[in-house]
C-alpha positions in Angstrom: 41.9 -8.2 -24.5 39.0 -5.6 -24.7 35.4 -6.3 -24.0 32.4 -5.3 -25.8 31.5 -3.2 -22.9 34.8 -1.2 -23.1 34.0 -0.4 -26.7 30.4 0.7 -25.8 31.9 2.9 -23.1 34.8 4.4 -25.6 32.8 4.8 -28.6 29.1 5.2 -27.8 29.3 8.7 -25.5 31.3 10.8 -28.7 29.0 9.1 -31.2 26.0 10.2 -29.1 27.4 13.7 -28.6 28.2 14.0 -32.3 25.0 13.0 -33.4 23.3 15.3 -31.1 25.1 18.1 -32.5 24.4 17.4 -36.2 20.8 17.3 -35.0 21.0 20.5 -33.6 22.5 22.2 -36.5 20.0 20.7 -38.8 17.0 21.8 -36.5 18.9 25.6 -36.4 19.2 25.8 -40.1 15.4 24.7 -40.1 14.8 27.7 -37.9 13.5 25.6 -35.1 14.4 25.3 -31.3 17.6 23.1 -30.7 18.8 24.3 -27.4 17.6 21.2 -25.6 19.2 18.8 -28.1 22.8 18.8 -26.9 21.4 18.9 -23.2 19.6 15.5 -23.9 22.6 14.2 -25.9 25.0 14.7 -23.2 22.6 13.1 -20.6 22.3 10.1 -22.9 26.1 10.1 -23.5 27.0 9.9 -20.0 24.0 7.3 -19.1 25.3 5.1 -21.5 28.9 5.7 -20.2 27.7 5.0 -16.7 25.9 2.0 -17.7 28.7 0.5 -19.5 31.1 1.4 -16.8 28.7 -0.7 -14.2 28.8 -3.6 -16.7 32.4 -3.6 -16.8 32.5 -3.5 -12.9 30.0 -6.4 -12.8 32.0 -8.4 -15.3 35.3 -8.1 -13.2 33.8 -9.0 -10.0 34.4 -5.8 -8.3 
């Protein structure tokens, strides 16, 4: 049985990474600076993953 935090840990980081890549491509086509967007997306994706992993470990009582 999977929990909601497992779904968040598995699905949210790739969604955040893909969203940041799409936003960066759109900004590049508009000739704006976009180098920082994938970096922010990577940090946000890792943050969401670590938060979900912490919630999973708390719910398991470890």
